[in-house]
C-alpha positions in Angstrom: -16.1 -10.6 -14.2 -18.9 -8.5 -15.8 -18.5 -9.0 -19.8 -20.7 -7.0 -22.0 -20.8 -7.1 -25.7 -18.3 -4.7 -26.3 -15.6 -6.9 -24.5 -12.4 -7.8 -26.5 -13.6 -10.9 -27.8 -16.7 -9.7 -29.0 -17.3 -6.4 -31.0 -14.0 -5.1 -29.0 -14.3 -1.5 -29.3 -11.1 0.8 -28.6 -11.1 4.4 -29.5 -8.7 6.7 -30.8 -9.3 10.5 -29.5 -12.5 11.6 -30.6 -11.2 14.1 -33.1 -9.7 11.3 -35.2 -12.6 9.4 -35.5 -13.3 11.2 -39.3 -14.1 8.4 -40.8 -17.6 8.1 -39.0 -20.5 10.5 -39.7 -20.7 13.3 -37.0 -24.0 11.8 -35.2 -22.6 8.0 -35.3 -22.9 6.9 -31.5 -19.3 6.3 -31.5 -18.1 9.7 -31.3 -20.2 10.0 -27.9 -18.9 6.7 -26.5 -15.1 8.0 -27.6 -15.6 11.3 -26.1 -16.8 10.2 -22.7 -13.8 8.1 -21.9 -11.1 10.5 -23.6 -12.5 13.3 -21.8 -12.6 11.5 -18.6 -8.8 10.5 -19.0 -7.5 13.9 -20.5 -8.9 15.4 -17.2 -6.8 13.5 -14.9 -3.9 11.9 -16.8 -1.2 12.5 -19.3 -1.9 10.3 -22.3 -0.7 9.9 -25.6 -2.9 10.6 -28.6 -1.6 7.4 -30.4 -3.4 5.4 -27.2 -7.1 3.5 -27.6 -9.5 3.8 -25.2 -12.4 0.8 -24.6 -16.0 1.9 -23.8 -15.4 0.7 -20.1 -11.9 2.2 -19.4 -11.8 4.5 -16.7 -9.4 6.6 -14.6 -9.4 7.4 -10.9 -6.7 10.0 -9.9 -7.1 10.9 -6.1 -3.8 12.7 -6.6 -5.1 15.4 -9.2 -1.9 15.4 -10.8 -2.3 14.2 -14.6 1.5 13.2 -14.3 0.7 10.7 -11.9 -1.3 8.7 -14.6 1.1 8.3 -17.8 -0.3 6.1 -20.7 2.0 5.6 -23.9 1.4 5.6 -27.4 -0.3 2.7 -29.2 -1.2 1.2 -25.7 -4.9 0.2 -25.4 -6.5 0.6 -21.9 -9.8 -1.3 -21.6 -10.1 -1.2 -17.5 -9.7 0.7 -14.7 -6.6 2.7 -13.5 -6.5 4.0 -9.9 -3.9 6.3 -8.3 -4.3 7.2 -4.5 -3.0 10.4 -3.4 0.7 9.4 -3.2 1.2 7.0 -6.0 1.4 6.8 -9.7 0.6 4.5 -12.6 3.1 4.6 -16.0 2.3 2.4 -18.8 4.8 2.7 -21.4 4.1 2.3 -25.3 2.6 -0.6 -26.9 0.6 -1.8 -24.1 -2.7 -3.6 -23.3 -4.8 -3.3 -20.1 -7.7 -5.9 -20.7 -11.4 -5.3 -19.7 -12.6 -5.6 -15.9 -8.8 -5.2 -15.1 -7.8 -2.9 -12.4 -4.2 -1.2 -11.6 -4.2 0.2 -8.2 -1.2 2.3 -7.2 -0.9 3.6 -3.6 2.7 4.1 -4.3 3.6 2.9 -7.9 3.4 0.7 -11.0 5.7 0.8 -13.6 4.8 -1.2 -16.8 7.4 -1.0 -19.3 6.7 -1.2 -23.1 5.0 -4.4 -25.1 3.5 -5.4 -21.9 0.1 -7.4 -22.1 -2.4 -7.7 -19.4 -5.5 -9.9 -20.3 -9.1 -9.1 -18.9 -10.4 -9.6 -15.4 -6.7 -8.9 -13.6 -6.0 -7.3 -10.2 -2.6 -5.7 -9.8 -2.3 -3.7 -6.7 0.8 -2.3 -5.1 -1.2 -2.1 -1.9 -3.2 -4.0 0.7 -6.0 -1.8 0.3 -7.1 -1.6 3.8 -4.9 -1.4 7.1 -3.8 -4.5 8.7 -4.6 -3.7 12.1 -8.3 -4.5 12.9 -9.0 -1.5 14.8 -7.3 0.9 12.0 -9.2 -1.1 9.3 -12.3 -0.2 11.3 -11.5 3.6 10.9 -10.6 3.4 7.3 -13.9 1.7 6.6 -15.7 4.8 8.6 -14.0 7.3 6.7 -14.9 5.4 3.4 -18.5 5.7 4.2 -18.2 9.1 5.3 -16.5 10.2 2.3 -13.5 11.8 4.2 -9.7 10.8 3.3 -7.8 8.3 5.5 -4.5 9.4 6.3 -3.4 6.3 8.1 -0.9 3.8 7.0 -1.7 1.3 4.4 1.2 -1.1 3.4 2.1 -0.9 -0.3 5.2 -1.6 -2.3 5.7 -0.6 -6.0 5.4 -3.0 -8.8 7.4 -3.3 -11.8 6.2 -5.2 -15.0 9.2 -5.3 -17.3 9.0 -5.0 -21.1 7.5 -8.0 -23.1 5.9 -9.7 -20.3 2.3 -11.4 -20.6 -0.1 -11.8 -17.8 -2.9 -14.0 -18.2 -6.8 -13.7 -17.7 -8.0 -13.5 -13.9 -4.8 -13.2 -12.5 -3.5 -11.2 -9.2 -0.4 -9.5 -8.9 0.3 -8.6 -5.3 2.4 -5.7 -3.8 6.3 -5.2 -4.2 6.5 -7.8 -7.4 9.2 -7.6 -10.1 7.9 -9.5 -13.3 10.5 -10.0 -15.4 11.0 -9.3 -19.2 9.4 -11.4 -21.7 7.8 -13.7 -18.9 4.5 -15.2 -19.1 1.9 -15.4 -16.0 -0.5 -18.2 -17.0 -4.4 -17.6 -16.5 -5.7 -17.5 -12.8 -2.3 -17.2 -11.2 -1.6 -15.2 -7.9 1.7 -13.6 -8.2 3.2 -13.1 -4.6 7.0 -13.8 -5.7 9.0 -11.9 -8.2 9.5 -13.8 -11.7 12.6 -14.1 -13.4 12.9 -12.9 -16.8 11.9 -15.5 -19.9 10.1 -18.1 -17.4 6.5 -18.9 -17.1 4.7 -19.4 -13.8 1.2 -20.6 -12.8 -0.8 -21.4 -10.0 -1.7 -20.1 -6.4 0.7 -19.1 -5.4 2.4 -18.7 -8.7 5.3 -21.1 -8.9 8.0 -21.9 -11.9 6.6 -24.3 -14.9 9.6 -23.6 -17.4 11.7 -21.4 -18.8 9.7 -19.8 -21.8 10.2 -20.6 -25.1 
């Protein structure tokens, strides 16, 4: 995980829209940083003016429809939000997406309010490449040629219910439902649904105990 000095546990910068940085002089370097990330999100996403963006936050929206990336109020995004041509990601209010975390949607990732996702997490609703080796080769050839790939890539929506907490360096696989107020311990690989109000840990993640 590439952690720089602006990581959340260091200086931890996360910017409101640049027009709201009125408490800083106009030539302050934070204005340029805020403008860069906010311009990127406003170009391809529907983002609340009440959100906060970290210096390394970045959107990739291959669908070109801003409605397919939605970021709610009081949500902090410090990682990468990636939507393929047929996918969407919706992050509700008061959520946290940590440094070096990536959300990747070929179909859908739905994150309800008050969800915390720590740094270094990988949340993929898809396998990234085709399962069949010959199709995988064709996919790779399209990647290096800069062409869109129209073949089948397995994908199933991910839903993360309100109040869940996903610890650092976790992996959440396609088709997973994470229940409300549940905790995913650091370093876990989630391959099965997680019940509400429980704690899971390990690879594969298994029940540890009901959450307190």
